[in-house]
MDAnalysis code that builds the backbone (N, CA, C; Angstrom):
import MDAnalysis as mda
import numpy as np

u = mda.Universe.empty(390, n_residues=130, atom_resindex=np.repeat(np.arange(130), 3), trajectory=True)
u.add_TopologyAttr("name", ["N", "CA", "C"] * 130)
u.add_TopologyAttr("resid", np.arange(1, 131))
u.add_TopologyAttr("resname", ["UNK", "UNK", "UNK", "UNK", "UNK", "UNK", "UNK", "UNK", "UNK", "UNK", "UNK", "UNK", "UNK", "UNK", "UNK", "UNK", "UNK", "UNK", "UNK", "UNK", "UNK", "UNK", "UNK", "UNK", "UNK", "UNK", "UNK", "UNK", "UNK", "UNK", "UNK", "UNK", "UNK", "UNK", "UNK", "UNK", "UNK", "UNK", "UNK", "UNK", "UNK", "UNK", "UNK", "UNK", "UNK", "UNK", "UNK", "UNK", "UNK", "UNK", "UNK", "UNK", "UNK", "UNK", "UNK", "UNK", "UNK", "UNK", "UNK", "UNK", "UNK", "UNK", "UNK", "UNK", "UNK", "UNK", "UNK", "UNK", "UNK", "UNK", "UNK", "UNK", "UNK", "UNK", "UNK", "UNK", "UNK", "UNK", "UNK", "UNK", "UNK", "UNK", "UNK", "UNK", "UNK", "UNK", "UNK", "UNK", "UNK", "UNK", "UNK", "UNK", "UNK", "UNK", "UNK", "UNK", "UNK", "UNK", "UNK", "UNK", "UNK", "UNK", "UNK", "UNK", "UNK", "UNK", "UNK", "UNK", "UNK", "UNK", "UNK", "UNK", "UNK", "UNK", "UNK", "UNK", "UNK", "UNK", "UNK", "UNK", "UNK", "UNK", "UNK", "UNK", "UNK", "UNK", "UNK", "UNK", "UNK", "UNK"])
u.atoms.positions = np.array([
    [75.156, -6.217, -12.555],
    [74.519, -7.321, -13.134],
    [74.196, -8.720, -12.232],
    [75.425, -9.294, -11.572],
    [75.403, -10.411, -10.709],
    [74.190, -9.846, -9.809],
    [74.657, -9.199, -9.277],
    [73.965, -8.746, -7.575],
    [72.456, -8.532, -7.901],
    [71.982, -8.443, -9.123],
    [70.522, -7.718, -9.564],
    [69.955, -9.227, -9.407],
    [71.022, -10.251, -10.192],
    [70.287, -12.013, -10.513],
    [70.155, -12.258, -8.704],
    [71.325, -11.906, -7.937],
    [71.047, -12.632, -6.764],
    [70.249, -11.856, -5.879],
    [69.937, -11.392, -5.977],
    [68.140, -10.114, -4.902],
    [67.308, -10.493, -5.808],
    [67.314, -10.776, -7.598],
    [66.056, -11.229, -7.581],
    [65.789, -13.121, -6.742],
    [67.038, -14.107, -7.293],
    [66.733, -14.988, -6.713],
    [66.555, -15.089, -5.182],
    [66.872, -14.463, -4.298],
    [66.514, -14.128, -2.817],
    [65.330, -14.195, -2.537],
    [64.818, -12.830, -3.624],
    [63.381, -12.436, -3.493],
    [62.483, -13.418, -3.901],
    [62.692, -14.051, -4.776],
    [61.873, -15.269, -4.851],
    [62.137, -16.418, -4.041],
    [62.586, -17.009, -3.272],
    [63.450, -17.986, -2.813],
    [62.164, -17.515, -1.182],
    [62.038, -15.765, -1.103],
    [61.378, -15.789, 0.065],
    [59.809, -15.311, -0.143],
    [59.847, -15.263, -1.477],
    [57.998, -15.582, -2.099],
    [57.572, -16.387, -1.631],
    [58.416, -17.606, -2.152],
    [57.885, -19.207, -2.512],
    [57.778, -19.589, -0.881],
    [58.776, -19.241, -0.204],
    [58.476, -19.608, 1.763],
    [57.338, -19.340, 2.124],
    [56.786, -17.958, 1.720],
    [55.934, -17.513, 2.289],
    [54.676, -17.797, 1.894],
    [54.960, -17.601, 0.403],
    [53.195, -17.856, -0.148],
    [53.319, -19.164, -1.047],
    [54.550, -19.932, -0.533],
    [54.283, -21.298, -1.982],
    [54.570, -21.098, -3.559],
    [55.008, -22.110, -3.903],
    [55.503, -22.770, -5.086],
    [54.628, -21.990, -6.448],
    [53.437, -21.743, -6.282],
    [52.496, -20.910, -7.106],
    [52.752, -19.644, -7.475],
    [53.008, -18.863, -6.038],
    [53.163, -17.351, -5.849],
    [54.431, -17.004, -7.185],
    [55.730, -17.735, -7.328],
    [56.758, -17.529, -8.157],
    [56.384, -17.875, -9.334],
    [55.488, -19.177, -9.981],
    [55.254, -19.680, -10.976],
    [54.793, -18.376, -12.490],
    [55.438, -18.756, -13.676],
    [55.161, -17.759, -14.711],
    [53.587, -18.184, -14.827],
    [53.236, -17.068, -14.892],
    [51.136, -17.626, -15.323],
    [51.178, -18.641, -16.507],
    [51.775, -18.113, -17.974],
    [52.058, -19.035, -18.699],
    [52.194, -20.629, -18.651],
    [52.791, -21.003, -17.554],
    [53.038, -22.380, -17.587],
    [52.309, -23.362, -17.367],
    [50.839, -22.847, -16.704],
    [49.592, -23.829, -16.178],
    [48.554, -23.527, -17.663],
    [48.900, -22.850, -18.629],
    [47.879, -22.464, -19.322],
    [47.556, -23.300, -20.451],
    [46.248, -23.774, -20.853],
    [46.931, -24.650, -21.909],
    [45.829, -24.125, -23.379],
    [45.487, -24.876, -24.310],
    [44.220, -24.774, -25.400],
    [42.880, -24.719, -24.663],
    [42.893, -25.434, -23.166],
    [41.642, -25.946, -23.190],
    [41.159, -24.514, -21.886],
    [41.823, -24.263, -21.419],
    [41.620, -22.880, -20.370],
    [41.502, -21.798, -21.716],
    [42.290, -21.752, -22.631],
    [42.108, -20.463, -23.541],
    [40.968, -20.243, -24.153],
    [39.880, -21.499, -24.206],
    [38.642, -21.830, -24.751],
    [37.881, -21.313, -23.705],
    [37.940, -22.016, -22.774],
    [36.934, -21.665, -21.180],
    [36.836, -19.858, -21.219],
    [38.074, -19.295, -21.455],
    [38.100, -17.790, -21.006],
    [37.839, -17.081, -22.319],
    [37.926, -17.645, -22.979],
    [37.108, -16.628, -24.567],
    [35.495, -16.874, -24.384],
    [34.731, -18.152, -23.685],
    [33.753, -18.054, -23.834],
    [33.327, -17.359, -22.825],
    [33.774, -16.915, -21.253],
    [33.784, -16.240, -20.215],
    [33.679, -14.755, -21.507],
    [34.758, -14.918, -22.013],
    [34.273, -13.403, -22.192],
    [33.271, -12.967, -23.079],
    [32.666, -13.702, -23.991],
    [31.512, -13.642, -24.422],
    [30.030, -13.634, -23.730],
    [30.206, -14.218, -23.131],
    [29.351, -14.109, -21.775],
    [29.302, -12.910, -21.605],
    [30.440, -12.556, -20.919],
    [30.247, -10.763, -20.292],
    [30.010, -9.829, -21.318],
    [30.193, -9.947, -22.474],
    [29.843, -8.935, -23.081],
    [28.257, -8.989, -24.013],
    [27.769, -10.462, -24.071],
    [26.208, -10.287, -23.669],
    [25.673, -9.758, -22.927],
    [26.081, -9.847, -21.640],
    [25.450, -9.239, -20.391],
    [25.657, -8.068, -20.383],
    [26.969, -7.479, -21.185],
    [26.863, -6.220, -21.133],
    [26.327, -5.503, -22.404],
    [26.334, -5.908, -23.010],
    [25.143, -5.637, -24.485],
    [23.694, -5.706, -23.902],
    [23.343, -6.624, -23.221],
    [21.930, -6.775, -22.787],
    [21.539, -5.505, -21.570],
    [22.326, -5.228, -20.662],
    [22.540, -4.109, -19.653],
    [21.827, -3.064, -20.568],
    [23.087, -2.400, -21.746],
    [23.282, -1.415, -22.044],
    [21.936, -1.100, -22.887],
    [21.237, -2.182, -23.712],
    [20.174, -2.085, -24.084],
    [19.121, -1.514, -23.265],
    [19.030, -2.248, -22.257],
    [17.439, -2.042, -21.155],
    [17.768, -0.573, -20.372],
    [18.942, -0.268, -20.538],
    [19.282, 1.334, -19.866],
    [19.267, 2.262, -21.159],
    [19.432, 1.817, -22.180],
    [19.201, 2.941, -23.297],
    [17.871, 3.955, -23.368],
    [17.740, 5.231, -23.500],
    [16.932, 6.087, -23.361],
    [16.190, 6.703, -24.781],
    [15.699, 6.838, -24.718],
    [14.318, 7.139, -26.006],
    [14.066, 8.713, -25.427],
    [13.976, 9.544, -26.599],
    [13.227, 11.124, -26.621],
    [12.011, 10.821, -27.260],
    [10.943, 11.303, -26.170],
    [9.762, 11.211, -26.214],
    [9.199, 12.860, -26.102],
    [8.714, 13.314, -26.765],
    [8.005, 14.816, -26.839],
    [9.316, 15.667, -25.585],
    [10.233, 15.263, -25.795],
    [11.484, 16.398, -25.303],
    [11.350, 15.741, -23.886],
    [11.510, 14.666, -23.554],
    [12.159, 14.034, -22.643],
    [12.338, 12.557, -22.931],
    [13.831, 11.869, -22.217],
    [14.507, 10.822, -22.256],
    [13.938, 10.068, -21.174],
    [13.121, 8.758, -21.873],
    [12.450, 7.756, -21.060],
    [13.253, 6.893, -21.551],
    [13.374, 5.939, -20.234],
    [14.130, 4.527, -20.227],
    [13.220, 3.690, -21.929],
    [13.870, 3.123, -22.326],
    [13.660, 2.265, -23.650],
    [12.641, 1.043, -22.993],
    [13.000, 0.515, -21.598],
    [12.841, -0.302, -20.815],
    [11.204, 0.260, -20.443],
    [11.104, 1.218, -20.102],
    [9.664, 1.636, -19.870],
    [8.703, 1.447, -20.720],
    [8.796, 1.960, -21.831],
    [8.756, 1.948, -23.271],
    [7.676, 0.389, -23.543],
    [8.937, -0.410, -23.438],
    [8.770, -1.781, -23.872],
    [7.811, -2.710, -22.811],
    [7.294, -1.993, -21.763],
    [7.059, -3.280, -20.788],
    [5.563, -2.711, -21.035],
    [4.649, -3.507, -20.424],
    [3.343, -3.565, -21.733],
    [3.058, -3.646, -20.051],
    [2.221, -2.728, -19.512],
    [1.389, -2.592, -18.316],
    [-0.429, -1.900, -18.830],
    [-0.697, -2.388, -17.983],
    [-2.468, -1.834, -18.038],
    [-2.745, -1.035, -16.920],
    [-2.399, 0.170, -17.114],
    [-3.300, 1.022, -16.204],
    [-4.576, 1.102, -16.160],
    [-5.513, 0.470, -16.271],
    [-6.789, 0.645, -16.431],
    [-7.575, -0.403, -15.780],
    [-8.462, 0.428, -14.891],
    [-9.151, -1.000, -13.982],
    [-10.032, -1.575, -14.981],
    [-9.805, -2.998, -15.048],
    [-11.015, -3.225, -15.864],
    [-12.600, -3.308, -15.094],
    [-12.429, -3.033, -13.821],
    [-14.109, -2.915, -13.376],
    [-15.183, -1.707, -13.301],
    [-13.721, -0.601, -13.223],
    [-13.902, 0.545, -13.349],
    [-13.674, 1.936, -14.661],
    [-13.043, 1.111, -15.097],
    [-12.041, 1.625, -16.301],
    [-11.392, 3.121, -15.800],
    [-10.894, 3.342, -14.713],
    [-10.619, 4.651, -14.783],
    [-9.137, 4.087, -14.560],
    [-8.819, 5.235, -14.854],
    [-6.855, 4.709, -15.377],
    [-6.053, 5.097, -13.529],
    [-4.918, 4.915, -13.447],
    [-4.325, 4.991, -12.059],
    [-2.978, 5.140, -12.440],
    [-2.315, 6.192, -11.899],
    [-1.000, 6.199, -11.335],
    [-0.527, 5.694, -10.479],
    [-1.609, 4.954, -8.867],
    [-1.104, 4.807, -8.270],
    [-0.040, 3.547, -8.029],
    [0.436, 3.540, -7.233],
    [1.502, 2.382, -7.017],
    [0.550, 1.376, -6.141],
    [-0.222, 1.565, -5.129],
    [-1.336, 0.845, -4.344],
    [-2.281, -0.185, -5.301],
    [-2.279, 1.153, -6.284],
    [-3.656, 0.188, -7.503],
    [-2.774, -1.189, -8.344],
    [-1.225, -0.891, -8.192],
    [-0.558, -2.156, -8.448],
    [-0.470, -3.260, -8.256],
    [-0.300, -3.194, -6.529],
    [-0.763, -3.786, -5.863],
    [-2.298, -4.949, -6.117],
    [-3.147, -4.636, -5.843],
    [-4.310, -4.662, -6.027],
    [-4.720, -5.038, -8.110],
    [-4.501, -4.862, -8.592],
    [-4.210, -5.065, -10.035],
    [-3.414, -6.297, -10.328],
    [-1.941, -6.259, -9.342],
    [-1.579, -7.877, -10.042],
    [-2.559, -9.038, -9.246],
    [-2.838, -9.097, -8.049],
    [-3.639, -9.710, -7.103],
    [-5.531, -10.022, -7.949],
    [-5.807, -9.281, -7.810],
    [-7.334, -9.095, -7.897],
    [-7.636, -8.424, -9.148],
    [-6.748, -7.964, -10.103],
    [-7.080, -7.328, -11.330],
    [-7.902, -6.460, -11.288],
    [-8.221, -5.299, -10.003],
    [-8.739, -4.244, -10.173],
    [-8.461, -3.351, -9.579],
    [-8.416, -1.899, -9.094],
    [-8.031, -0.989, -9.075],
    [-8.107, -0.944, -6.886],
    [-7.788, -0.340, -6.324],
    [-7.622, -0.075, -4.547],
    [-9.311, -0.157, -4.428],
    [-10.115, 0.944, -5.444],
    [-11.451, 1.466, -4.636],
    [-12.573, 0.560, -5.012],
    [-11.935, -0.778, -5.723],
    [-12.934, -1.879, -6.450],
    [-12.770, -2.851, -5.692],
    [-11.505, -3.313, -4.988],
    [-11.132, -3.958, -4.355],
    [-11.856, -3.560, -3.119],
    [-11.974, -2.643, -2.246],
    [-12.707, -2.380, -1.262],
    [-13.908, -2.080, -1.265],
    [-14.742, -1.859, -2.367],
    [-16.062, -1.807, -2.492],
    [-16.328, -3.104, -2.845],
    [-16.031, -3.603, -3.866],
    [-16.633, -5.281, -4.203],
    [-15.552, -6.654, -3.389],
    [-14.470, -6.742, -3.435],
    [-13.606, -7.767, -2.747],
    [-13.557, -8.277, -1.302],
    [-13.272, -6.410, -0.639],
    [-12.477, -6.675, 0.620],
    [-13.686, -7.875, 1.346],
    [-12.867, -8.289, 2.178],
    [-14.190, -9.719, 2.927],
    [-14.676, -10.592, 1.922],
    [-14.726, -10.864, 0.985],
    [-15.541, -11.465, 0.126],
    [-14.155, -11.931, -1.379],
    [-13.091, -12.444, -0.771],
    [-11.748, -12.553, -1.887],
    [-12.541, -13.893, -2.531],
    [-13.282, -14.546, -1.834],
    [-13.356, -16.048, -1.865],
    [-14.613, -15.982, -3.035],
    [-15.359, -14.940, -3.163],
    [-16.651, -14.934, -4.447],
    [-15.836, -14.361, -5.619],
    [-15.127, -13.616, -5.067],
    [-14.294, -12.792, -6.301],
    [-13.068, -13.489, -7.272],
    [-12.862, -14.560, -6.648],
    [-11.688, -15.678, -6.841],
    [-12.138, -16.718, -7.875],
    [-13.751, -16.627, -7.286],
    [-14.563, -17.958, -7.971],
    [-15.087, -17.396, -9.480],
    [-14.969, -15.879, -9.692],
    [-15.459, -15.388, -11.076],
    [-16.143, -14.523, -11.172],
    [-16.943, -14.366, -9.855],
    [-17.847, -13.113, -9.477],
    [-17.214, -11.844, -9.961],
    [-18.088, -11.268, -10.839],
    [-17.945, -9.229, -11.204],
    [-18.924, -8.419, -10.955],
    [-19.073, -7.330, -10.468],
    [-19.889, -6.719, -10.774],
    [-20.384, -6.386, -12.029],
    [-22.183, -5.999, -11.835],
    [-22.701, -5.501, -13.274],
    [-22.298, -4.469, -13.016],
    [-22.649, -3.721, -14.850],
    [-21.791, -2.841, -15.350],
    [-22.288, -1.176, -14.549],
    [-23.626, -1.342, -13.736],
    [-24.184, -0.388, -13.526],
    [-24.013, 0.064, -11.926],
    [-23.307, -1.100, -11.341],
    [-22.636, -1.087, -9.810],
    [-21.250, -0.282, -9.688],
    [-20.540, -0.197, -10.642],
    [-19.699, 0.435, -10.529],
    [-18.934, 2.071, -9.988],
    [-18.265, 2.002, -9.443],
    [-17.891, 3.949, -8.351],
    [-17.690, 4.620, -9.281],
    [-18.171, 5.065, -10.735],
    [-17.682, 5.575, -11.972],
    [-17.866, 7.483, -11.360],
])
């Protein structure tokens, strides 16, 4: 038993020399109520973030398919307000965000005339490429 204690003392001394005093301190020696409160707050934040992530990745069954709940709640208009065509195109998404129309309407009515479009000009109903 005495040899074990001597070995532990030598080991602690070597660790202290190599890594410093903090390496051999008991973790509880620097812990107080303030640190405990801070730690519990951090745990609450982590739990909230985890729950939020779980809600975003939750799947819902629609017509036999699992669909991300995040996608169902997403409010997106896939119809072009100018020609009223429905689009699945990612390219159309770009034009919808910037010009509020599909790619075809952009080419036909806006390209080269962006200033006029941004000032509010829109084509008449009978001029669209339906």
